[in-house]
C-alpha positions as CSV (number, residue, x, y, z in Angstrom):
1,M,-15.5,-14.7,7.4
2,S,-12.1,-14.0,8.7
3,P,-9.8,-11.4,7.0
4,I,-6.7,-12.7,5.3
5,L,-5.0,-9.9,7.0
6,S,-5.5,-8.4,10.5
7,I,-3.4,-5.7,11.8
8,R,-3.9,-4.6,15.5
9,D,-2.0,-2.1,17.6
10,F,0.9,-1.9,15.3
11,S,3.7,0.5,15.6
12,A,7.1,0.5,13.8
13,G,9.9,3.2,13.8
14,F,13.6,3.5,13.1
15,H,16.8,4.2,15.3
16,T,18.7,7.3,13.9
17,D,21.5,9.3,14.8
18,E,18.9,11.7,16.6
19,G,17.3,8.9,18.6
20,F,14.2,6.7,18.0
21,V,11.5,7.7,15.7
22,T,8.0,6.2,15.3
23,A,6.9,5.9,11.7
24,V,3.7,4.2,12.3
25,D,1.8,4.9,15.5
26,H,-0.7,2.0,17.0
27,I,-2.8,1.3,14.1
28,S,-5.3,-1.3,13.3
29,F,-7.3,-2.5,10.1
30,D,-8.3,-5.6,8.3
31,V,-7.9,-6.6,4.5
32,P,-10.7,-8.7,3.9
33,R,-10.5,-11.9,1.7
34,G,-11.2,-11.6,-2.0
35,S,-11.3,-7.9,-2.3
36,I,-9.2,-4.7,-2.6
37,T,-8.6,-2.5,0.3
38,G,-6.9,0.7,-0.5
39,L,-4.4,2.7,1.8
40,V,-4.4,6.4,1.1
41,G,-2.7,9.3,2.4
42,E,0.0,12.0,1.5
43,S,3.7,11.0,0.9
44,G,5.3,10.6,4.5
45,C,2.3,9.4,6.2
46,G,3.7,5.8,6.8
47,K,1.7,4.0,4.1
48,S,5.1,2.5,2.6
49,V,6.4,1.6,6.2
50,T,3.3,-0.2,6.7
51,A,3.4,-2.4,3.6
52,M,7.4,-3.1,4.4
53,S,6.4,-4.1,7.8
54,I,3.7,-6.7,6.7
55,M,6.3,-8.2,4.2
56,R,9.1,-7.7,7.2
57,L,11.4,-6.0,4.8
58,L,12.1,-2.7,7.0
59,P,15.9,-1.8,6.3
60,Q,17.8,-3.4,9.2
61,P,19.2,-2.6,11.6
62,S,17.6,0.5,12.2
63,G,13.9,-0.2,11.3
64,V,12.1,-2.3,14.2
65,I,8.6,-3.3,15.0
66,T,7.6,-1.9,18.7
67,T,4.1,-3.2,19.3
68,G,1.1,-5.2,18.0
69,S,0.7,-8.0,15.8
70,I,0.3,-8.7,12.0
71,L,-1.8,-11.8,11.4
72,L,-1.7,-13.2,7.9
73,E,-4.8,-15.6,8.5
74,D,-3.7,-17.1,11.7
75,E,0.3,-16.6,11.7
76,D,1.8,-13.5,13.2
77,L,4.1,-12.2,11.0
78,A,5.8,-9.8,13.6
79,K,6.8,-12.6,15.4
80,A,7.7,-15.1,12.4
81,S,11.3,-16.4,12.2
82,E,13.2,-15.3,9.1
83,A,13.4,-18.7,7.5
84,R,9.5,-18.8,8.0
85,L,9.2,-15.5,6.2
86,C,11.1,-16.6,3.3
87,S,8.7,-19.4,2.9
88,L,5.6,-17.2,3.2
89,R,7.1,-14.5,0.8
90,A,5.9,-15.0,-3.0
91,R,3.7,-18.3,-1.6
92,R,1.4,-16.3,0.7
93,M,1.9,-13.0,0.1
94,G,3.6,-11.0,-2.8
95,M,4.5,-7.3,-3.1
96,I,4.9,-4.8,-6.2
97,F,7.1,-2.2,-5.4
98,Q,6.9,1.4,-6.2
99,E,9.7,1.8,-8.6
100,P,10.6,-1.3,-11.0
101,M,13.7,0.1,-12.1
102,T,15.0,-0.1,-8.5
103,A,13.0,-3.3,-7.8
104,L,14.6,-5.3,-10.6
105,N,18.4,-6.0,-10.8
106,P,19.8,-4.3,-13.8
107,V,22.7,-6.8,-14.4
108,H,20.4,-9.9,-14.5
109,S,18.1,-10.7,-17.2
110,I,14.2,-10.8,-16.8
111,G,13.9,-14.4,-17.1
112,R,16.8,-15.1,-14.5
113,Q,15.1,-12.9,-11.9
114,L,11.6,-14.5,-12.8
115,S,12.9,-18.1,-12.7
116,E,14.6,-17.5,-9.5
117,V,11.1,-17.5,-7.8
118,F,10.2,-20.9,-9.2
119,L,13.9,-22.4,-8.5
120,L,13.8,-21.2,-4.9
121,H,10.1,-21.9,-3.9
122,E,9.2,-25.0,-6.1
123,K,12.4,-26.6,-6.6
124,C,11.6,-27.3,-10.2
125,S,14.1,-27.8,-12.9
126,P,15.8,-24.8,-15.0
127,A,13.7,-25.8,-17.9
128,E,10.5,-26.1,-16.0
129,A,11.1,-22.6,-14.1
130,R,11.7,-21.2,-17.8
131,N,8.2,-22.5,-19.0
132,R,6.4,-20.9,-16.1
133,S,8.0,-17.6,-16.0
134,I,7.2,-17.4,-19.8
135,E,3.4,-18.4,-19.0
136,V,3.2,-15.7,-16.2
137,L,4.9,-13.0,-18.6
138,R,2.0,-14.0,-20.8
139,R,-0.5,-14.0,-17.9
140,V,0.4,-10.1,-17.3
141,R,0.0,-9.4,-21.2
142,I,3.7,-8.9,-22.1
143,P,3.8,-9.4,-25.8
144,S,6.5,-11.9,-27.1
145,P,7.4,-13.3,-23.5
146,E,9.9,-15.8,-24.9
147,I,11.8,-12.5,-26.4
148,R,11.1,-10.7,-23.1
149,F,12.6,-13.7,-21.0
150,N,15.8,-13.0,-22.5
151,E,16.1,-9.2,-22.0
152,Y,17.5,-6.9,-19.4
153,P,15.2,-4.5,-17.5
154,H,16.9,-1.3,-19.4
155,Q,15.6,-2.9,-22.6
156,L,11.9,-2.4,-21.6
157,S,9.6,0.5,-21.0
158,G,8.3,1.4,-17.5
159,G,5.2,-0.1,-18.2
160,M,6.7,-3.2,-19.3
161,R,8.9,-3.3,-16.4
162,Q,5.9,-2.8,-13.7
163,R,4.2,-5.8,-15.6
164,V,7.4,-7.6,-14.9
165,V,7.4,-6.7,-11.3
166,I,3.5,-7.8,-11.2
167,A,4.5,-11.4,-12.8
168,M,7.2,-11.7,-9.9
169,A,4.6,-10.8,-7.2
170,L,1.9,-13.3,-8.7
171,A,4.2,-16.1,-10.0
172,L,3.0,-18.5,-7.3
173,K,-0.6,-17.3,-6.9
174,P,-0.3,-15.4,-3.4
175,A,-3.4,-15.1,-1.1
176,L,-2.6,-11.6,-0.6
177,L,-0.9,-9.0,-2.9
178,I,0.8,-5.5,-1.5
179,A,0.7,-3.1,-4.5
180,D,2.7,0.1,-3.2
181,E,2.0,2.8,-5.4
182,P,2.2,0.6,-8.7
183,T,1.5,3.1,-11.2
184,T,4.4,5.6,-9.8
185,A,6.2,7.4,-12.7
186,L,4.0,6.0,-15.4
187,D,2.1,8.3,-17.9
188,V,-1.8,8.0,-17.4
189,T,-2.5,5.5,-20.2
190,V,-0.2,3.0,-18.7
191,Q,-1.5,3.6,-15.2
192,A,-4.9,2.7,-16.3
193,Q,-3.8,-0.6,-18.2
194,I,-1.7,-1.5,-14.8
195,L,-4.7,-0.7,-12.7
196,D,-6.9,-2.8,-14.9
197,L,-4.3,-5.6,-15.0
198,I,-4.5,-5.7,-11.3
199,R,-8.3,-5.8,-10.9
200,D,-8.4,-8.5,-13.5
201,I,-6.1,-10.9,-12.0
202,Q,-7.5,-10.0,-8.8
203,E,-11.1,-10.8,-9.8
204,E,-9.6,-14.2,-11.8
205,S,-7.8,-15.3,-8.8
206,G,-9.8,-14.2,-5.9
207,M,-6.8,-13.0,-3.9
208,A,-6.9,-9.8,-1.8
209,V,-5.1,-6.6,-2.4
210,L,-3.9,-4.0,-0.4
211,L,-3.5,-1.2,-2.6
212,I,-1.3,1.8,-1.5
213,T,-1.8,5.3,-3.3
214,H,-2.2,8.7,-2.6
215,D,-4.7,9.3,-5.5
216,L,-8.3,9.0,-4.3
217,G,-9.2,8.7,-7.8
218,V,-7.7,5.3,-7.9
219,I,-9.2,4.5,-4.7
220,A,-12.8,5.2,-5.8
221,E,-12.3,3.0,-8.9
222,M,-10.7,0.0,-7.5
223,C,-11.4,-0.4,-3.8
224,R,-14.2,-1.8,-1.6
225,E,-12.7,-0.8,1.6
226,V,-10.6,2.3,2.3
227,V,-8.3,3.0,5.3
228,V,-7.0,6.6,5.2
229,M,-3.5,7.5,6.8
230,Y,-2.0,10.6,8.3
231,A,1.1,11.4,10.2
232,G,1.3,7.6,11.0
233,R,-2.1,7.1,12.6
234,I,-5.1,5.8,10.9
235,V,-7.6,8.8,10.6
236,E,-10.8,7.2,9.2
237,R,-11.7,3.7,7.7
238,A,-14.9,2.9,6.0
239,P,-16.4,1.0,3.0
240,A,-15.6,3.1,-0.1
241,I,-19.0,4.3,-0.9
242,P,-20.1,5.3,2.6
243,L,-16.5,7.1,2.9
244,F,-16.9,9.1,-0.4
245,A,-20.6,9.9,0.2
246,S,-20.0,11.1,3.7
247,P,-16.6,11.5,4.9
248,R,-16.2,12.5,8.7
249,H,-12.4,13.5,9.3
250,A,-11.3,16.8,8.0
251,Y,-8.3,15.4,6.4
252,T,-10.4,12.8,4.5
253,K,-12.6,15.7,3.3
254,G,-9.4,17.7,2.3
255,L,-8.2,14.8,0.0
256,L,-11.6,14.5,-1.4
257,A,-12.0,18.2,-2.4
258,S,-8.5,18.2,-4.0
259,I,-9.7,15.9,-6.8
260,P,-10.2,17.7,-10.1
261,R,-14.0,17.8,-11.0
262,L,-15.8,18.2,-14.6
263,D,-17.9,20.8,-12.8
264,S,-15.0,22.9,-11.7
265,I,-14.9,26.4,-13.0
266,P,-12.5,26.4,-16.2
267,G,-9.1,27.8,-14.8
268,S,-9.7,27.9,-11.2
269,R,-7.4,26.8,-8.6
270,L,-7.8,23.2,-6.9
271,P,-8.5,23.3,-3.1
272,V,-5.4,22.3,-1.2
273,I,-4.6,21.3,2.2
274,E,-2.5,23.9,3.5
275,G,1.0,22.8,5.2
276,A,2.8,19.8,5.2
277,V,2.7,16.3,7.1
278,P,4.9,16.9,10.4
279,S,8.2,15.6,10.9
280,L,8.8,12.4,12.5
281,R,10.9,14.1,15.1
282,D,8.2,16.8,15.9
283,M,4.9,14.9,15.9
284,P,2.0,16.4,18.0
285,A,1.0,14.9,21.1
286,G,-2.6,15.3,20.6
287,C,-4.5,15.0,17.1
288,R,-1.7,15.4,14.1
289,F,-4.1,17.1,11.7
290,C,-5.5,20.1,14.1
291,I,-2.5,22.4,13.0
292,R,-3.4,22.2,9.4
293,N,-7.3,22.1,10.2
294,T,-7.9,25.9,9.0
295,S,-11.7,25.1,8.5
296,A,-12.5,24.8,12.3
297,P,-12.0,27.3,14.8
298,G,-10.5,27.3,18.1
299,D,-7.1,26.3,19.2
300,P,-5.4,24.0,17.0
301,L,-3.5,22.3,19.6
302,T,-4.4,19.4,21.6
303,S,-2.5,17.2,24.3
304,T,-4.1,13.8,24.3
305,R,-4.6,11.5,21.3
306,P,-8.3,11.3,20.1
307,D,-10.2,8.0,20.5
308,Y,-10.5,5.8,17.4
309,L,-14.2,5.0,17.7
310,E,-16.6,2.8,15.3
311,I,-19.1,5.7,14.6
312,S,-21.6,3.4,12.3
313,P,-21.1,-0.1,11.3
314,D,-17.6,-0.6,9.8
315,H,-17.0,3.2,9.7
316,W,-14.0,4.0,12.2
317,L,-12.9,7.6,12.9
318,E,-10.1,9.2,15.1
319,A,-12.7,11.3,17.0
320,C,-11.1,14.7,17.1
321,P,-13.8,17.3,18.5
322,R,-12.0,19.7,15.9
323,C,-11.3,17.6,12.9
324,S,-14.1,15.0,13.0
325,G,-17.3,17.3,13.0
């Protein structure tokens, strides 16, 4: 079965006062139909730029797609017109943004913002849009949806606002949902509720989900496929079980080692990956993780980009000699 989303040799970046910088550098991966795929990495690795590129919502005029294709089924979103993109958003693909308070308009009621999805795309009457909005609020388990319909974002808790954003993304039952760190700034109990909600709706509807997060614990619980991103490149991609059982890239190993474990010595310090993601203006020419990889001996600098190879069925790796041992 062909994937719902197929990204091939894709690059994107931004025009700045100091010149053009590349934020996503020749990446390729698929999102299978009817499953949850995780895109994981530290802040600044290009995850959100990838998500915004898929939706064609990069800030304009600075953000540009430079190479590659983004195939939603058989349609290349990278080449689609703005009119076509407007018809595809909400209908075929929806997005949950990181921070619900900024994703929602503070001067309009919840009902007005949610009804707009139906009024624009379905051309229905205001009364029908209201009824369908209340129904989708009920679907995402918001209590008393008739009352919440008339309230404003500031009147809701963070978890409730996130449910509203999810409702807007799922209103027209898209085939692909992009969830960009949907539990950011929520407490752990509400995080679990939001993740359970996304998983339940995904299983019920059969849609595909691209879940973007920096939390490998969430990835382990939710995802069937995992894409590990570092400094604008994909360093490892594999089904979740083989990846967690036998990670091959040093960056993946470092992320997994940083997860708290029940068998850790009480009071001991968690392992960390030393250093930080390099600046977009100062990316190494070769392997971008070598400079932070203190576990391997030898010169940390390389001059050429490592090959991206399939080392076993569906397990892809950026095969740096120092970082992929």
